[in-house]
C-alpha positions as a Python dict, from the first residue, in 0.01 Angstrom:
ca = {
    (1, 'M'): (0, 0, 0),
    (2, 'I'): (-143, -265, 232),
    (3, 'E'): (-270, -174, 576),
    (4, 'R'): (-536, -265, 827),
    (5, 'A'): (-882, -155, 729),
    (6, 'N'): (-1080, 60, 967),
    (7, 'E'): (-1452, 52, 1028),
    (8, 'A'): (-1512, 340, 787),
    (9, 'D'): (-1365, 124, 504),
    (10, 'L'): (-1608, -164, 540),
    (11, 'Q'): (-1877, -43, 298),
    (12, 'E'): (-1613, 19, 28),
    (13, 'I'): (-1470, -328, 93),
    (14, 'L'): (-1817, -483, 68),
    (15, 'D'): (-1876, -297, -262),
    (16, 'L'): (-1544, -433, -389),
    (17, 'Q'): (-1647, -781, -276),
    (18, 'Y'): (-1970, -760, -476),
    (19, 'L'): (-1768, -663, -784),
    (20, 'A'): (-1478, -906, -737),
    (21, 'Y'): (-1699, -1211, -683),
    (22, 'Q'): (-1897, -1163, -1006),
    (23, 'S'): (-1652, -1393, -1184),
    (24, 'E'): (-1714, -1669, -926),
    (25, 'A'): (-2090, -1623, -968),
    (26, 'A'): (-2055, -1649, -1347),
    (27, 'M'): (-1849, -1966, -1307),
    (28, 'F'): (-2141, -2129, -1127),
    (29, 'G'): (-2415, -1960, -1326),
    (30, 'S'): (-2570, -1821, -1009),
    (31, 'R'): (-2553, -1500, -812),
    (32, 'E'): (-2663, -1697, -504),
    (33, 'I'): (-2313, -1737, -363),
    (34, 'P'): (-2235, -1629, -5),
    (35, 'P'): (-1995, -1341, -92),
    (36, 'L'): (-2269, -1176, -300),
    (37, 'K'): (-2526, -1214, -24),
    (38, 'Q'): (-2315, -1088, 265),
    (39, 'T'): (-2441, -780, 448),
    (40, 'L'): (-2253, -486, 594),
    (41, 'G'): (-2349, -608, 941),
    (42, 'E'): (-2184, -944, 871),
    (43, 'V'): (-1866, -771, 748),
    (44, 'Q'): (-1866, -557, 1064),
    (45, 'A'): (-1888, -875, 1274),
    (46, 'E'): (-1589, -1022, 1085),
    (47, 'Y'): (-1401, -697, 1146),
    (48, 'R'): (-1462, -725, 1521),
    (49, 'S'): (-1361, -1093, 1539),
    (50, 'G'): (-1044, -1079, 1329),
    (51, 'I'): (-860, -848, 1095),
    (52, 'I'): (-935, -707, 755),
    (53, 'L'): (-654, -574, 541),
    (54, 'K'): (-697, -337, 250),
    (55, 'M'): (-481, -256, -49),
    (56, 'V'): (-508, 110, -148),
    (57, 'Q'): (-407, 264, -478),
    (58, 'D'): (-482, 624, -574),
    (59, 'G'): (-705, 663, -270),
    (60, 'R'): (-930, 367, -359),
    (61, 'I'): (-943, 21, -207),
    (62, 'I'): (-849, -224, -484),
    (63, 'G'): (-793, -536, -274),
    (64, 'S'): (-873, -690, 61),
    (65, 'V'): (-836, -1004, 269),
    (66, 'R'): (-976, -1119, 604),
    (67, 'A'): (-844, -1349, 873),
    (68, 'R'): (-923, -1469, 1220),
    (69, 'A'): (-717, -1683, 1456),
    (70, 'Q'): (-866, -1971, 1651),
    (71, 'D'): (-693, -2255, 1837),
    (72, 'G'): (-355, -2200, 1667),
    (73, 'T'): (-495, -2179, 1314),
    (74, 'V'): (-547, -1863, 1111),
    (75, 'Y'): (-852, -1889, 888),
    (76, 'I'): (-806, -1672, 578),
    (77, 'G'): (-1095, -1569, 358),
    (78, 'K'): (-1240, -1319, 115),
    (79, 'L'): (-910, -1257, -63),
    (80, 'M'): (-1013, -1025, -345),
    (81, 'V'): (-866, -787, -597),
    (82, 'H'): (-1060, -546, -818),
    (83, 'P'): (-1104, -707, -1163),
    (84, 'A'): (-913, -423, -1332),
    (85, 'H'): (-610, -493, -1109),
    (86, 'Q'): (-595, -872, -1118),
    (87, 'R'): (-294, -1073, -1236),
    (88, 'K'): (-46, -814, -1110),
    (89, 'G'): (67, -1000, -797),
    (90, 'Y'): (-167, -811, -564),
    (91, 'G'): (-344, -1125, -442),
    (92, 'A'): (-10, -1281, -350),
    (93, 'A'): (92, -960, -172),
    (94, 'L'): (-232, -954, 29),
    (95, 'L'): (-190, -1320, 120),
    (96, 'A'): (168, -1261, 241),
    (97, 'A'): (55, -953, 435),
    (98, 'V'): (-219, -1134, 622),
    (99, 'E'): (17, -1422, 705),
    (100, 'A'): (265, -1168, 844),
    (101, 'C'): (-2, -1047, 1087),
    (102, 'F'): (2, -1395, 1247),
    (103, 'P'): (363, -1521, 1233),
    (104, 'G'): (444, -1881, 1310),
    (105, 'K'): (88, -2009, 1281),
    (106, 'R'): (-91, -2264, 1067),
    (107, 'Y'): (-292, -2100, 789),
    (108, 'E'): (-606, -2246, 636),
    (109, 'L'): (-825, -2134, 349),
    (110, 'F'): (-1059, -2283, 92),
    (111, 'T'): (-1174, -2228, -262),
    (112, 'S'): (-1373, -2409, -526),
    (113, 'T'): (-1226, -2679, -749),
    (114, 'R'): (-1337, -2459, -1040),
    (115, 'S'): (-1128, -2163, -920),
    (116, 'T'): (-810, -2281, -1090),
    (117, 'G'): (-644, -1939, -1070),
    (118, 'N'): (-699, -1929, -694),
    (119, 'L'): (-562, -2280, -656),
    (120, 'R'): (-249, -2184, -852),
    (121, 'L'): (-198, -1874, -636),
    (122, 'Y'): (-232, -2067, -310),
    (123, 'Q'): (-10, -2356, -419),
    (124, 'K'): (257, -2113, -539),
    (125, 'A'): (243, -1948, -194),
    (126, 'G'): (316, -2283, -27),
    (127, 'Y'): (-34, -2409, 51),
    (128, 'T'): (-114, -2778, 15),
    (129, 'E'): (-451, -2946, -15),
    (130, 'F'): (-570, -3145, 284),
    (131, 'A'): (-941, -3199, 216),
    (132, 'R'): (-1221, -3174, -39),
    (133, 'K'): (-1580, -3127, 65),
    (134, 'P'): (-1868, -3145, -181),
    (135, 'V'): (-2136, -2884, -124),
    (136, 'D'): (-2363, -3014, -399),
    (137, 'A'): (-2336, -3195, -732),
    (138, 'E'): (-2148, -2906, -893),
    (139, 'L'): (-1966, -2734, -607),
    (140, 'V'): (-1666, -2889, -430),
    (141, 'F'): (-1454, -2690, -188),
    (142, 'V'): (-1079, -2755, -169),
    (143, 'Y'): (-925, -2688, 173),
    (144, 'L'): (-560, -2589, 180),
    (145, 'E'): (-314, -2533, 461),
    (146, 'K'): (28, -2388, 515),
    (147, 'T'): (242, -2424, 823),
    (148, 'S'): (504, -2174, 933),
    (149, 'Q'): (782, -2397, 797),
    (150, 'K'): (640, -2349, 444),
    (151, 'Q'): (623, -1970, 456),
    (152, 'S'): (730, -1800, 136),
    (153, 'G'): (865, -1483, 292),
    (154, 'D'): (784, -1197, 523),
    (155, 'F'): (563, -898, 455),
    (156, 'T'): (729, -568, 521),
}
């Protein structure tokens, strides 16, 4: 079940974030990545400036995604699924759900070139690459977009 998170959910979502982003940290050999350094206060600020969705199963939050709209574009981030529940289509469901909250818009997100599973998910959902930005010698972000004409379906 996917629904809007409420303020009382934010600590559980942050705990999930710390768990879900361990694989990204391992990929880079460093725990010094922004999702692992984010504070509850920063998550609360994101909650106030956009939306946070949660996926609940058996009373526990097993997935989440965040988005904020600005100047006709919806910026999507922190799409995460508990490691024990990955590769079951939940990430795709969360992505479709957050798009459905902002129908007819342009969607933008980014990931690392090393995150091949993420890239596959986004491309399968209709996202196309429009930019690459190196952060340092080892980290390159891939920026992807999707316009309303490329939408893969509606969330119900």
